[in-house]
Structures are given as structure tokens and as C-alpha cells.
gemmi code that builds the backbone of each chain (N, CA, C; Angstrom):
import gemmi

chains = {
    "A": [
        ("MET", (93.523, 84.999, 97.798), (93.188, 86.216, 98.541), (93.079, 85.879, 100.020)),
        ("PRO", (93.881, 86.500, 100.873), (93.910, 86.093, 102.283), (92.711, 86.597, 103.059)),
        ("GLU", (92.416, 85.932, 104.167), (91.480, 86.481, 105.141), (92.088, 87.776, 105.672)),
        ("PRO", (91.249, 88.774, 105.947), (91.802, 89.979, 106.554), (92.155, 89.713, 108.018)),
        ("GLU", (93.307, 89.152, 108.235), (93.755, 88.855, 109.592), (95.238, 89.186, 109.714)),
        ("VAL", (95.591, 89.823, 110.813), (96.991, 90.123, 111.095), (97.472, 89.131, 112.137)),
        ("ARG", (98.627, 88.527, 111.899), (99.162, 87.529, 112.834), (100.630, 87.810, 113.100)),
        ("ARG", (100.999, 87.802, 114.357), (102.396, 87.994, 114.742), (102.784, 86.924, 115.745)),
        ("GLU", (104.038, 86.479, 115.648), (104.542, 85.445, 116.549), (105.886, 85.925, 117.088)),
        ("ILE", (106.071, 85.798, 118.410), (107.327, 86.257, 119.000), (107.718, 85.302, 120.123)),
        ("ASP", (109.013, 84.971, 120.187), (109.527, 84.138, 121.278), (110.123, 85.052, 122.341)),
        ("LEU", (109.633, 84.916, 123.568), (110.015, 85.815, 124.650), (110.836, 85.068, 125.693)),
        ("ASP", (111.850, 85.769, 126.241), (112.709, 85.177, 127.271), (112.072, 85.335, 128.642)),
        ("ALA", (110.875, 84.841, 128.792), (110.184, 84.971, 130.077), (109.194, 83.822, 130.193)),
        ("ALA", (108.976, 83.377, 131.411), (108.056, 82.263, 131.638), (106.627, 82.688, 131.314)),
        ("PRO", (105.771, 81.708, 130.954), (104.379, 82.046, 130.637), (103.696, 82.880, 131.731)),
        ("ALA", (104.024, 82.630, 132.991), (103.383, 83.395, 134.069), (103.729, 84.884, 133.964)),
        ("ALA", (104.991, 85.185, 133.609), (105.416, 86.588, 133.489), (104.774, 87.237, 132.261)),
        ("VAL", (104.683, 86.475, 131.156), (104.041, 87.006, 129.950), (102.565, 87.251, 130.228)),
        ("TRP", (101.950, 86.296, 130.931), (100.527, 86.430, 131.255), (100.282, 87.700, 132.077)),
        ("ASP", (101.152, 87.944, 133.057), (101.018, 89.169, 133.852), (101.108, 90.410, 132.964)),
        ("ALA", (102.047, 90.384, 132.018), (102.236, 91.545, 131.139), (101.020, 91.776, 130.234)),
        ("LEU", (100.248, 90.706, 129.985), (99.066, 90.814, 129.118), (97.815, 91.208, 129.902)),
        ("THR", (97.814, 90.972, 131.198), (96.556, 91.102, 131.934), (96.597, 92.137, 133.064)),
        ("ARG", (97.794, 92.527, 133.526), (97.835, 93.515, 134.616), (97.992, 94.912, 134.032)),
        ("PRO", (97.012, 95.788, 134.305), (96.999, 97.111, 133.663), (98.321, 97.858, 133.799)),
        ("GLU", (98.947, 97.819, 134.978), (100.163, 98.617, 135.160), (101.314, 98.081, 134.309)),
        ("LEU", (101.271, 96.787, 133.955), (102.298, 96.227, 133.059), (101.917, 96.436, 131.593)),
        ("LEU", (100.628, 96.312, 131.290), (100.149, 96.583, 129.924), (100.481, 98.020, 129.516)),
        ("GLU", (100.326, 98.937, 130.466), (100.543, 100.355, 130.147), (101.931, 100.603, 129.586)),
        ("GLN", (102.914, 99.830, 130.102), (104.299, 100.075, 129.668), (104.489, 99.723, 128.193)),
        ("TRP", (104.101, 98.508, 127.808), (104.411, 98.127, 126.418), (103.353, 98.589, 125.425)),
        ("PHE", (102.157, 98.919, 125.906), (101.160, 99.474, 125.008), (101.342, 100.982, 124.825)),
        ("GLU", (102.105, 101.582, 125.740), (102.220, 103.042, 125.759), (100.833, 103.668, 125.723)),
        ("ALA", (100.011, 103.222, 126.678), (98.632, 103.697, 126.770), (98.215, 103.689, 128.236)),
        ("GLU", (97.204, 104.495, 128.523), (96.550, 104.363, 129.830), (95.598, 103.181, 129.736)),
        ("VAL", (95.701, 102.264, 130.669), (94.950, 101.018, 130.553), (94.101, 100.780, 131.800)),
        ("GLU", (92.821, 100.514, 131.566), (91.973, 99.910, 132.588), (91.565, 98.562, 132.035)),
        ("LEU", (91.663, 97.516, 132.829), (91.252, 96.204, 132.317), (90.863, 95.286, 133.468)),
        ("ASP", (89.702, 94.688, 133.310), (89.255, 93.648, 134.233), (89.378, 92.337, 133.456)),
        ("ALA", (90.532, 91.671, 133.609), (90.866, 90.528, 132.743), (90.181, 89.254, 133.205)),
        ("ARG", (88.873, 89.314, 133.263), (88.069, 88.126, 133.540), (87.059, 87.979, 132.415)),
        ("PRO", (86.571, 86.757, 132.148), (85.583, 86.601, 131.079), (84.412, 87.558, 131.306)),
        ("GLY", (84.062, 88.305, 130.267), (82.984, 89.282, 130.385), (83.437, 90.603, 130.981)),
        ("GLY", (84.706, 90.689, 131.363), (85.227, 91.934, 131.922), (85.393, 93.001, 130.847)),
        ("TRP", (85.539, 94.240, 131.302), (85.673, 95.364, 130.379), (86.992, 96.076, 130.587)),
        ("GLY", (87.381, 96.819, 129.578), (88.596, 97.595, 129.710), (88.557, 98.800, 128.798)),
        ("ARG", (89.573, 99.628, 128.964), (89.663, 100.831, 128.145), (91.130, 101.159, 127.960)),
        ("PHE", (91.518, 101.410, 126.715), (92.889, 101.754, 126.380), (92.881, 103.158, 125.785)),
        ("VAL", (93.664, 104.050, 126.355), (93.800, 105.392, 125.795), (95.265, 105.561, 125.413)),
        ("GLU", (95.519, 105.610, 124.105), (96.901, 105.687, 123.639), (97.397, 107.121, 123.659)),
        ("ALA", (98.718, 107.262, 123.557), (99.351, 108.571, 123.707), (98.797, 109.589, 122.713)),
        ("ASP", (98.425, 109.104, 121.516), (97.917, 110.044, 120.500), (96.433, 110.353, 120.707)),
        ("GLY", (95.854, 109.859, 121.814), (94.461, 110.157, 122.104), (93.486, 109.107, 121.603)),
        ("ARG", (93.987, 108.142, 120.801), (93.101, 107.107, 120.290), (92.582, 106.267, 121.460)),
        ("GLN", (91.261, 106.092, 121.506), (90.666, 105.370, 122.631), (89.975, 104.113, 122.133)),
        ("ARG", (90.140, 103.065, 122.904), (89.458, 101.821, 122.567), (88.757, 101.279, 123.792)),
        ("THR", (87.576, 100.717, 123.556), (86.883, 99.966, 124.594), (87.141, 98.491, 124.336)),
        ("VAL", (87.335, 97.739, 125.403), (87.718, 96.331, 125.299), (86.703, 95.486, 126.030)),
        ("ARG", (86.326, 94.368, 125.428), (85.520, 93.370, 126.119), (86.338, 92.081, 126.173)),
        ("VAL", (86.451, 91.494, 127.359), (87.209, 90.254, 127.508), (86.298, 89.085, 127.180)),
        ("ASP", (86.681, 88.310, 126.168), (85.821, 87.215, 125.699), (86.202, 85.873, 126.309)),
        ("GLU", (87.501, 85.632, 126.458), (87.908, 84.323, 126.940), (89.224, 84.428, 127.708)),
        ("VAL", (89.300, 83.722, 128.818), (90.503, 83.757, 129.642), (90.874, 82.333, 130.029)),
        ("ILE", (92.017, 81.856, 129.573), (92.559, 80.587, 130.056), (93.946, 80.934, 130.602)),
        ("GLU", (94.026, 80.968, 131.898), (95.217, 81.449, 132.604), (96.512, 80.930, 131.973)),
        ("GLU", (97.398, 81.848, 131.637), (98.729, 81.543, 131.089), (98.687, 80.819, 129.747)),
        ("ARG", (97.504, 80.712, 129.108), (97.400, 80.004, 127.824), (96.764, 80.870, 126.733)),
        ("ARG", (95.646, 81.500, 127.058), (94.893, 82.155, 125.992), (94.066, 83.312, 126.547)),
        ("LEU", (94.135, 84.430, 125.849), (93.327, 85.593, 126.200), (92.699, 86.115, 124.915)),
        ("ALA", (91.375, 86.196, 124.891), (90.690, 86.694, 123.700), (89.874, 87.932, 124.061)),
        ("LEU", (89.989, 88.960, 123.240), (89.326, 90.241, 123.467), (88.588, 90.661, 122.208)),
        ("THR", (87.583, 91.497, 122.395), (87.060, 92.274, 121.271), (87.292, 93.729, 121.642)),
        ("TRP", (87.822, 94.496, 120.692), (87.985, 95.920, 120.997), (87.522, 96.756, 119.827)),
        ("TRP", (87.139, 97.973, 120.143), (86.672, 98.869, 119.081), (86.940, 100.296, 119.496)),
        ("ALA", (87.222, 101.103, 118.472), (87.540, 102.510, 118.712), (86.274, 103.271, 119.056)),
        ("ASP", (86.426, 104.354, 119.790), (85.299, 105.246, 120.027), (84.829, 105.806, 118.694)),
        ("PRO", (83.560, 106.231, 118.623), (83.019, 106.708, 117.343), (83.875, 107.781, 116.687)),
        ("ASP", (84.509, 108.646, 117.495), (85.342, 109.681, 116.894), (86.804, 109.239, 116.829)),
        ("GLY", (87.030, 107.941, 116.995), (88.401, 107.445, 117.077), (88.998, 107.048, 115.749)),
        ("GLY", (88.406, 107.500, 114.654), (88.977, 107.176, 113.354), (88.264, 106.022, 112.688)),
        ("SER", (88.906, 105.445, 111.675), (88.222, 104.494, 110.812), (88.427, 103.045, 111.240)),
        ("ASP", (89.011, 102.829, 112.417), (89.268, 101.449, 112.817), (87.963, 100.682, 113.014)),
        ("VAL", (87.891, 99.508, 112.401), (86.724, 98.660, 112.584), (86.917, 97.846, 113.868)),
        ("PRO", (85.822, 97.414, 114.499), (85.967, 96.549, 115.675), (86.714, 95.275, 115.293)),
        ("SER", (87.549, 94.803, 116.187), (88.269, 93.584, 115.848), (88.429, 92.670, 117.054)),
        ("HIS", (88.648, 91.413, 116.724), (88.966, 90.411, 117.733), (90.476, 90.326, 117.850)),
        ("VAL", (90.957, 90.309, 119.093), (92.386, 90.153, 119.354), (92.556, 88.912, 120.211)),
        ("GLU", (93.482, 88.060, 119.806), (93.690, 86.829, 120.558), (95.179, 86.658, 120.840)),
        ("PHE", (95.486, 86.357, 122.098), (96.862, 86.044, 122.508), (96.912, 84.568, 122.875)),
        ("VAL", (97.830, 83.831, 122.284), (98.015, 82.423, 122.640), (99.444, 82.243, 123.115)),
        ("LEU", (99.614, 81.693, 124.316), (100.934, 81.491, 124.924), (101.273, 80.009, 124.901)),
        ("THR", (102.486, 79.689, 124.468), (102.954, 78.304, 124.497), (104.321, 78.275, 125.179)),
        ("PRO", (104.489, 77.413, 126.205), (105.807, 77.318, 126.831), (106.813, 76.755, 125.827)),
        ("ILE", (107.975, 77.360, 125.747), (109.068, 76.834, 124.908), (110.333, 76.788, 125.767)),
        ("GLU", (111.345, 76.145, 125.245), (112.657, 76.094, 125.927), (113.099, 77.519, 126.299)),
        ("GLY", (113.211, 77.784, 127.575), (113.738, 79.071, 128.020), (112.760, 80.239, 127.940)),
        ("GLY", (111.500, 79.966, 127.672), (110.601, 81.117, 127.605), (109.204, 80.775, 127.129)),
        ("THR", (108.652, 81.689, 126.349), (107.251, 81.589, 125.931), (107.121, 82.038, 124.483)),
        ("ARG", (106.395, 81.254, 123.702), (106.023, 81.722, 122.356), (104.663, 82.395, 122.459)),
        ("LEU", (104.604, 83.628, 121.982), (103.358, 84.386, 122.003), (102.890, 84.609, 120.569)),
        ("VAL", (101.661, 84.181, 120.287), (101.068, 84.435, 118.974), (99.900, 85.397, 119.170)),
        ("VAL", (99.940, 86.497, 118.439), (98.878, 87.502, 118.493), (98.163, 87.518, 117.152)),
        ("THR", (96.840, 87.441, 117.178), (96.096, 87.648, 115.936), (95.079, 88.750, 116.153)),
        ("GLU", (94.897, 89.561, 115.129), (93.846, 90.577, 115.159), (93.083, 90.482, 113.846)),
        ("ALA", (91.770, 90.369, 113.947), (90.942, 90.240, 112.740), (89.691, 91.084, 112.923)),
        ("PRO", (89.244, 91.757, 111.860), (87.995, 92.508, 111.958), (86.879, 91.576, 112.412)),
        ("VAL", (85.959, 92.087, 113.206), (84.891, 91.263, 113.763), (84.185, 90.477, 112.671)),
        ("ILE", (83.917, 91.130, 111.550), (83.150, 90.464, 110.507), (83.921, 89.285, 109.915)),
        ("ALA", (85.230, 89.430, 109.754), (86.023, 88.349, 109.168), (86.037, 87.135, 110.078)),
        ("ALA", (85.997, 87.383, 111.379), (85.997, 86.284, 112.322), (84.629, 85.583, 112.357)),
        ("ARG", (83.660, 86.169, 111.684), (82.312, 85.610, 111.631), (82.062, 84.913, 110.297)),
        ("ALA", (83.115, 84.544, 109.597), (82.970, 84.061, 108.220), (82.149, 82.780, 108.137)),
        ("SER", (82.019, 82.058, 109.231), (81.299, 80.790, 109.162), (79.781, 80.997, 109.123)),
        ("ILE", (79.329, 82.187, 109.468), (77.890, 82.462, 109.411), (77.447, 82.515, 107.947)),
        ("ALA", (76.267, 81.966, 107.666), (75.753, 81.980, 106.292), (75.780, 83.402, 105.751)),
        ("SER", (76.174, 83.533, 104.493), (76.454, 84.861, 103.951), (75.256, 85.803, 104.060)),
        ("SER", (74.040, 85.268, 103.900), (72.879, 86.151, 103.906), (72.658, 86.766, 105.288)),
        ("SER", (73.161, 86.119, 106.330), (72.915, 86.631, 107.671), (74.103, 87.410, 108.227)),
        ("VAL", (75.188, 87.477, 107.456), (76.393, 88.119, 107.981), (76.134, 89.568, 108.372)),
        ("ALA", (75.478, 90.306, 107.470), (75.302, 91.731, 107.736), (74.451, 91.951, 108.979)),
        ("TRP", (73.430, 91.118, 109.126), (72.557, 91.300, 110.297), (73.266, 90.878, 111.564)),
        ("ALA", (74.030, 89.802, 111.491), (74.799, 89.371, 112.663), (75.770, 90.459, 113.064)),
        ("TRP", (76.346, 91.085, 112.072), (77.319, 92.157, 112.281), (76.662, 93.345, 112.960)),
        ("ARG", (75.518, 93.754, 112.429), (74.830, 94.907, 113.019), (74.380, 94.611, 114.436)),
        ("LEU", (73.906, 93.376, 114.626), (73.455, 92.975, 115.950), (74.614, 93.036, 116.929)),
        ("GLU", (75.763, 92.520, 116.493), (76.946, 92.521, 117.353), (77.353, 93.956, 117.707)),
        ("LEU", (77.333, 94.813, 116.692), (77.691, 96.219, 116.931), (76.750, 96.860, 117.937)),
        ("LEU", (75.465, 96.544, 117.776), (74.452, 97.097, 118.674), (74.711, 96.636, 120.093)),
        ("VAL", (74.958, 95.346, 120.249), (75.217, 94.784, 121.579), (76.458, 95.431, 122.179)),
        ("LEU", (77.510, 95.569, 121.372), (78.752, 96.168, 121.855), (78.531, 97.618, 122.256)),
        ("THR", (77.776, 98.345, 121.445), (77.546, 99.762, 121.729), (76.755, 99.935, 123.016)),
        ("LEU", (75.710, 99.136, 123.177), (74.910, 99.202, 124.402), (75.762, 98.854, 125.609)),
        ("ALA", (76.556, 97.804, 125.469), (77.403, 97.377, 126.576), (78.411, 98.464, 126.922)),
        ("ALA", (78.953, 99.126, 125.891), (79.925, 100.182, 126.133), (79.282, 101.350, 126.878)),
        ("LEU", (78.060, 101.681, 126.513), (77.360, 102.765, 127.191), (77.160, 102.429, 128.661)),
        ("VAL", (76.773, 101.192, 128.921), (76.587, 100.743, 130.305), (77.906, 100.857, 131.046)),
        ("PHE", (78.968, 100.424, 130.351), (80.296, 100.439, 130.975), (80.744, 101.870, 131.297)),
        ("ILE", (80.544, 102.751, 130.336), (81.044, 104.111, 130.495), (80.257, 104.863, 131.572)),
        ("THR", (78.954, 104.604, 131.633), (78.133, 105.346, 132.583), (78.081, 104.672, 133.941)),
        ("ALA", (78.624, 103.449, 134.030), (78.544, 102.712, 135.305), (79.403, 103.404, 136.356)),
    ],
    "B": [
        ("VAL", (73.599, 94.092, 103.333), (75.020, 94.407, 103.260), (75.222, 95.867, 102.886)),
        ("SER", (74.351, 96.372, 101.988), (74.543, 97.734, 101.506), (74.312, 98.764, 102.610)),
        ("GLY", (73.689, 98.336, 103.744), (73.413, 99.285, 104.802), (74.589, 99.555, 105.710)),
        ("ALA", (75.644, 98.720, 105.610), (76.793, 98.908, 106.507), (77.360, 100.304, 106.308)),
        ("ALA", (77.711, 100.963, 107.398), (78.005, 102.386, 107.347), (79.378, 102.696, 106.751)),
        ("ASP", (80.365, 101.972, 107.160), (81.730, 102.334, 106.868), (82.245, 101.547, 105.669)),
        ("PRO", (83.008, 102.205, 104.750), (83.521, 101.469, 103.585), (84.354, 100.253, 103.981)),
        ("LEU", (85.102, 100.395, 105.090), (85.935, 99.280, 105.539), (85.053, 98.129, 106.034)),
        ("ASP", (83.953, 98.463, 106.728), (82.998, 97.429, 107.141), (82.454, 96.705, 105.919)),
        ("ARG", (82.062, 97.477, 104.904), (81.492, 96.860, 103.696), (82.522, 95.958, 103.025)),
        ("LEU", (83.758, 96.431, 102.975), (84.825, 95.657, 102.352), (85.020, 94.323, 103.080)),
        ("PHE", (85.159, 94.404, 104.405), (85.423, 93.180, 105.156), (84.202, 92.266, 105.148)),
        ("THR", (83.000, 92.854, 105.149), (81.793, 92.036, 105.050), (81.805, 91.260, 103.736)),
        ("ALA", (82.134, 91.963, 102.650), (82.132, 91.328, 101.329), (83.189, 90.225, 101.251)),
        ("LEU", (84.331, 90.460, 101.855), (85.437, 89.494, 101.734), (85.426, 88.442, 102.837)),
        ("ALA", (84.444, 88.539, 103.752), (84.393, 87.578, 104.857), (83.987, 86.196, 104.366)),
        ("ASP", (83.381, 86.133, 103.183), (82.839, 84.874, 102.683), (83.801, 84.234, 101.679)),
        ("GLY", (84.081, 82.961, 101.878), (85.047, 82.259, 101.033), (84.630, 82.193, 99.571)),
        ("THR", (83.319, 81.978, 99.328), (82.860, 81.915, 97.937), (83.047, 83.265, 97.246)),
        ("ARG", (82.752, 84.331, 97.983), (82.926, 85.662, 97.381), (84.400, 85.918, 97.071)),
        ("ARG", (85.277, 85.446, 97.969), (86.705, 85.623, 97.669), (87.083, 84.836, 96.413)),
        ("SER", (86.489, 83.625, 96.246), (86.769, 82.843, 95.030), (86.281, 83.567, 93.783)),
        ("VAL", (85.079, 84.120, 93.853), (84.520, 84.850, 92.708), (85.412, 86.039, 92.376)),
        ("MET", (85.812, 86.768, 93.427), (86.659, 87.951, 93.235), (87.979, 87.550, 92.586)),
        ("ARG", (88.537, 86.460, 93.094), (89.834, 86.006, 92.560), (89.709, 85.621, 91.086)),
        ("ARG", (88.602, 84.945, 90.722), (88.427, 84.550, 89.309), (88.311, 85.770, 88.416)),
        ("LEU", (87.584, 86.780, 88.904), (87.449, 88.005, 88.094), (88.799, 88.724, 87.963)),
        ("LEU", (89.578, 88.677, 89.024), (90.896, 89.335, 88.971), (91.849, 88.572, 88.052)),
        ("ASP", (91.796, 87.238, 88.131), (92.750, 86.412, 87.375), (92.384, 86.316, 85.893)),
        ("HIS", (91.066, 86.218, 85.619), (90.656, 85.891, 84.251), (89.878, 86.996, 83.548)),
        ("GLY", (89.677, 88.126, 84.229), (88.985, 89.230, 83.584), (87.477, 89.110, 83.677)),
        ("PRO", (86.759, 90.057, 83.046), (85.299, 90.117, 83.157), (84.631, 88.810, 82.733)),
        ("ALA", (83.505, 88.482, 83.379), (82.799, 87.238, 83.082), (81.327, 87.394, 83.436)),
        ("THR", (80.506, 86.511, 82.867), (79.094, 86.484, 83.226), (78.917, 85.591, 84.462)),
        ("ALA", (77.752, 85.733, 85.113), (77.464, 84.902, 86.287), (77.448, 83.427, 85.895)),
        ("SER", (76.922, 83.130, 84.709), (76.877, 81.725, 84.270), (78.281, 81.151, 84.149)),
        ("ALA", (79.172, 81.919, 83.527), (80.554, 81.443, 83.365), (81.222, 81.262, 84.716)),
        ("LEU", (80.938, 82.175, 85.652), (81.552, 82.090, 86.971), (81.035, 80.885, 87.759)),
        ("SER", (79.771, 80.508, 87.514), (79.197, 79.405, 88.300), (79.770, 78.057, 87.875)),
        ("VAL", (80.351, 77.988, 86.672), (81.033, 76.763, 86.258), (82.298, 76.626, 87.116)),
        ("GLY", (82.439, 75.501, 87.768), (83.618, 75.341, 88.611), (83.395, 75.787, 90.043)),
        ("LEU", (82.219, 76.359, 90.324), (81.867, 76.680, 91.713), (80.690, 75.786, 92.102)),
        ("PRO", (80.662, 75.328, 93.352), (79.622, 74.373, 93.750), (78.304, 75.059, 94.118)),
        ("ILE", (77.993, 76.162, 93.438), (76.745, 76.882, 93.746), (76.064, 77.275, 92.443)),
        ("SER", (74.764, 77.629, 92.565), (73.976, 77.955, 91.376), (74.351, 79.324, 90.819)),
        ("ARG", (73.903, 79.540, 89.572), (74.108, 80.848, 88.951), (73.457, 81.940, 89.793)),
        ("GLN", (72.256, 81.668, 90.335), (71.544, 82.662, 91.152), (72.365, 83.048, 92.389)),
        ("ALA", (72.981, 82.032, 92.998), (73.796, 82.303, 94.191), (75.015, 83.156, 93.818)),
        ("VAL", (75.583, 82.869, 92.650), (76.724, 83.674, 92.184), (76.303, 85.127, 92.011)),
        ("VAL", (75.103, 85.330, 91.452), (74.613, 86.706, 91.256), (74.496, 87.432, 92.599)),
        ("LYS", (73.979, 86.718, 93.615), (73.881, 87.331, 94.955), (75.250, 87.757, 95.467)),
        ("HIS", (76.214, 86.869, 95.298), (77.564, 87.197, 95.763), (78.137, 88.378, 94.985)),
        ("LEU", (77.853, 88.420, 93.676), (78.343, 89.533, 92.862), (77.738, 90.856, 93.336)),
        ("HIS", (76.455, 90.803, 93.744), (75.820, 92.027, 94.255), (76.478, 92.471, 95.561)),
        ("ALA", (76.810, 91.489, 96.432), (77.481, 91.828, 97.693), (78.844, 92.461, 97.418)),
        ("LEU", (79.558, 91.907, 96.439), (80.853, 92.481, 96.052), (80.658, 93.875, 95.460)),
        ("GLY", (79.567, 94.022, 94.683), (79.250, 95.321, 94.087), (78.964, 96.373, 95.150)),
        ("ASP", (78.259, 95.970, 96.234), (77.965, 96.917, 97.324), (79.230, 97.450, 97.963)),
        ("ALA", (80.274, 96.636, 97.966), (81.551, 97.066, 98.562), (82.423, 97.790, 97.527)),
        ("GLY", (81.893, 97.962, 96.318), (82.654, 98.652, 95.269), (83.717, 97.788, 94.624)),
        ("LEU", (83.608, 96.454, 94.836), (84.657, 95.553, 94.333), (84.360, 95.031, 92.937)),
        ("VAL", (83.111, 95.209, 92.482), (82.704, 94.672, 91.181), (81.773, 95.678, 90.530)),
        ("ASP", (81.904, 95.882, 89.224), (80.850, 96.595, 88.513), (80.349, 95.726, 87.368)),
        ("SER", (79.254, 96.152, 86.744), (78.639, 95.295, 85.730), (78.151, 96.137, 84.565)),
        ("HIS", (78.119, 95.520, 83.392), (77.448, 96.163, 82.265), (76.796, 95.103, 81.387)),
        ("ARG", (75.721, 95.525, 80.735), (74.935, 94.601, 79.932), (75.527, 94.504, 78.531)),
        ("GLU", (75.641, 93.268, 78.053), (76.064, 93.030, 76.664), (75.014, 92.144, 76.034)),
        ("GLY", (74.114, 92.762, 75.267), (73.016, 91.986, 74.688), (72.141, 91.419, 75.791)),
        ("ARG", (72.003, 90.086, 75.820), (71.140, 89.471, 76.827), (71.929, 89.132, 78.082)),
        ("GLU", (73.211, 89.402, 78.072), (74.041, 88.983, 79.191), (74.560, 90.178, 79.992)),
        ("VAL", (74.820, 89.921, 81.277), (75.471, 90.921, 82.122), (76.881, 90.427, 82.424)),
        ("ARG", (77.840, 91.265, 82.107), (79.229, 90.903, 82.410), (79.693, 91.678, 83.643)),
        ("TYR", (80.403, 90.957, 84.498), (80.906, 91.551, 85.748), (82.413, 91.712, 85.653)),
        ("ARG", (82.891, 92.802, 86.248), (84.307, 93.121, 86.167), (84.820, 93.481, 87.569)),
        ("ALA", (86.003, 92.996, 87.909), (86.605, 93.341, 89.212), (87.064, 94.792, 89.209)),
        ("THR", (86.735, 95.517, 90.293), (87.229, 96.887, 90.495), (87.887, 96.915, 91.882)),
        ("PRO", (89.143, 96.457, 91.920), (89.738, 96.122, 93.227), (90.232, 97.293, 94.060)),
        ("ASP", (90.023, 98.537, 93.619), (90.577, 99.669, 94.385), (90.245, 99.635, 95.885)),
        ("PRO", (88.963, 99.336, 96.275), (88.668, 99.360, 97.723), (89.510, 98.363, 98.525)),
        ("MET", (90.045, 97.327, 97.850), (90.874, 96.380, 98.591), (92.106, 97.055, 99.169)),
        ("GLY", (92.502, 98.163, 98.565), (93.624, 98.925, 99.099), (93.375, 99.363, 100.539)),
        ("ASP", (92.108, 99.706, 100.845), (91.772, 100.118, 102.212), (91.988, 98.962, 103.182)),
        ("GLY", (91.617, 97.747, 102.735), (91.804, 96.580, 103.590), (93.265, 96.265, 103.800)),
        ("VAL", (94.020, 96.369, 102.719), (95.462, 96.132, 102.816), (96.079, 97.171, 103.758)),
        ("GLU", (95.600, 98.404, 103.628), (96.116, 99.483, 104.477), (95.813, 99.186, 105.942)),
        ("TRP", (94.602, 98.677, 106.229), (94.251, 98.306, 107.607), (95.212, 97.228, 108.121)),
        ("MET", (95.466, 96.234, 107.270), (96.342, 95.141, 107.704), (97.768, 95.624, 107.965)),
        ("LEU", (98.253, 96.505, 107.093), (99.612, 97.030, 107.272), (99.710, 97.877, 108.534)),
        ("ARG", (98.680, 98.737, 108.732), (98.671, 99.626, 109.884), (98.596, 98.805, 111.184)),
        ("THR", (97.668, 97.841, 111.186), (97.473, 97.004, 112.373), (98.723, 96.177, 112.647)),
        ("GLY", (99.312, 95.626, 111.603), (100.530, 94.822, 111.771), (101.679, 95.656, 112.309)),
        ("ALA", (101.812, 96.878, 111.801), (102.915, 97.757, 112.244), (102.747, 98.103, 113.720)),
        ("ARG", (101.488, 98.301, 114.162), (101.249, 98.592, 115.585), (101.677, 97.414, 116.446)),
        ("TRP", (101.341, 96.192, 116.020), (101.723, 95.013, 116.812), (103.234, 94.833, 116.809)),
        ("ASP", (103.881, 95.122, 115.681), (105.350, 95.021, 115.653), (105.966, 95.928, 116.714)),
        ("ARG", (105.455, 97.155, 116.799), (106.011, 98.097, 117.781), (105.693, 97.651, 119.209)),
        ("ARG", (104.438, 97.242, 119.435), (104.054, 96.826, 120.795), (104.852, 95.605, 121.240)),
        ("LEU", (104.984, 94.631, 120.357), (105.647, 93.381, 120.760), (107.139, 93.593, 120.965)),
        ("GLU", (107.740, 94.518, 120.233), (109.148, 94.841, 120.474), (109.309, 95.468, 121.863)),
        ("ARG", (108.363, 96.346, 122.227), (108.410, 96.934, 123.581), (108.166, 95.870, 124.645)),
        ("LEU", (107.247, 94.944, 124.377), (106.981, 93.852, 125.329), (108.229, 92.999, 125.520)),
        ("ARG", (108.916, 92.688, 124.420), (110.118, 91.870, 124.493), (111.174, 92.558, 125.387)),
        ("ARG", (111.340, 93.879, 125.170), (112.327, 94.609, 125.979), (111.885, 94.677, 127.446)),
        ("GLN", (110.597, 94.913, 127.650), (110.074, 94.994, 129.032), (110.310, 93.686, 129.783)),
        ("LEU", (110.059, 92.558, 129.119), (110.187, 91.263, 129.800), (111.652, 90.896, 130.015)),
        ("SER", (112.536, 91.282, 129.116), (113.956, 90.954, 129.326), (114.537, 91.809, 130.451)),
        ("GLN", (114.000, 93.019, 130.647), (114.415, 93.835, 131.793), (113.979, 93.190, 133.100)),
        ("ARG", (112.733, 92.676, 133.112), (112.189, 92.076, 134.334), (112.976, 90.835, 134.753)),
        ("THR", (113.364, 90.022, 133.759), (114.012, 88.756, 134.118), (115.509, 88.916, 134.222)),
        ("GLY", (116.093, 89.894, 133.545), (117.535, 89.958, 133.561), (118.027, 91.269, 134.118)),
    ],
}
model = gemmi.Model(1)
for chain_id, residues in chains.items():
    chain = gemmi.Chain(chain_id)
    for i, (resn, *xyz) in enumerate(residues, 1):
        res = gemmi.Residue()
        res.name, res.seqid = resn, gemmi.SeqId(i, " ")
        for name, pos in zip(("N", "CA", "C"), xyz):
            atom = gemmi.Atom()
            atom.name, atom.element = name, gemmi.Element(name[0])
            atom.pos, atom.b_iso = gemmi.Position(*pos), 0.0
            res.add_atom(atom)
        chain.add_residue(res)
    model.add_chain(chain)
structure = gemmi.Structure()
structure.add_model(model)
structure.setup_entities()
């Protein structure tokens, strides 16, 4: 039985610097995400993605290693449907003539599998609470 | 665990633990079993197995019935469909996004 994780790998005909720009600059993200994008791509930065169908996500930037790795947590607005909060990670590797990009998305709880089982639910609720409070601060700021 | 609001949250919470996935897999592969039978071959006590079975039960993945002095547990995997659906939906979104990214980057460089 697999971990609930989605993983995609793609080889791109562009240097890591160009791929990195496409992952972190809102005006470039908007094109391939087909969404309105606000993003402060620094550790602890916040963002917001509004897709064409109205689905909205709040984004927290967890880790930034320039041209190598970008880790985010994102979650849908309360009225945004049944999507659970998830961790999204982009890993860039230089290859001959371009860049290999690996994307993984996993529900927040699955990424917390190392926590002792008895504390998982509380860790999960705590995380949700922290995210919700942070989102409120972000939205009202 | 039972307090988690969303069925998908409960499902992923239940399946986040490797031992619970092992228990679930044994019930799926070998049919209904008691906690004692399940604890054979697992490096944990019967009591710990019971706890995991309750967590799986909260997510609707296991039900139980009493047979004499024993309780037998049975896999009820329907909720796993929701998780599979999440994975398919999420994967399809990334397929579409990454195809657009590939085209966007080849336009920029070429």
C-alpha cells in the first residue's frame, strides 16, 4: 500500500536558473499555473494562488535553496472544496542540455508519518491551527 | 484521531502510519482476523495492534464483530477510494501544469 504521495518527474530544455525563475517569479508562475499568483519566494514567505475556476490556495514557503529546491505548504480556502493541506516540493537537478524537475505533493499528515502514531492527530490539528492563524494574519495584513 | 473533521483527513491520518498500513494490508490480503493473529509477525503487542485497528476503524477502513470471546476485524476499504481519487486528481493537475511549463520554457529558450 503506497504512501499517499504524488510524484512527477520531467526533463526540461532550460537551464536551472530559467526553471527556478518559472517556479518563483509570480508573473512566470501565472502562465503555466493558469492562475493569479502572489508569492514571496523566501523562507517563511506567503503566497496566494487563484485558479481560473475560482479555486483559491494559500501558500507558505517552507524552504528555498536557490536553483535546487523549493518546498511549500499550501491549502485550499475553507470553501475551496475537499482538498486537504499538502506539502509541495520542487527539486531541480542540472542535466545535459537542461534541468530535471521532480515535483512531489503529499497531504500534510502523510508527510508527518515519522511522528509517533498517538501524537499524529494532535500534531495535525496543531499544524492546521498554526496555518489558519498565519493565513488570517496574511489575509488581513 | 476520531475528531478530525474531514473524511479525507481521517483517511490520510489512518494511513500515515506504516504499521497501520501493514495491518490494513494483512486484512486485505488474508481476510478477517483477530488482533492476536495480526500481532503475530508484527513487532508490536496485541494491545498496540488493537489501537491501530481502532484508528483504522475511525477512518471507516475496518469494522469488527464479536465471535464468542474473540473480536474479529475485517477490512472495509471503500474510503481508500477517496484517497486514490485525491492522488489521481492531484497527479492529473501536475501533468497539465508541467506540460504547460515545458512549453513555456521551450518558447523562452527557443
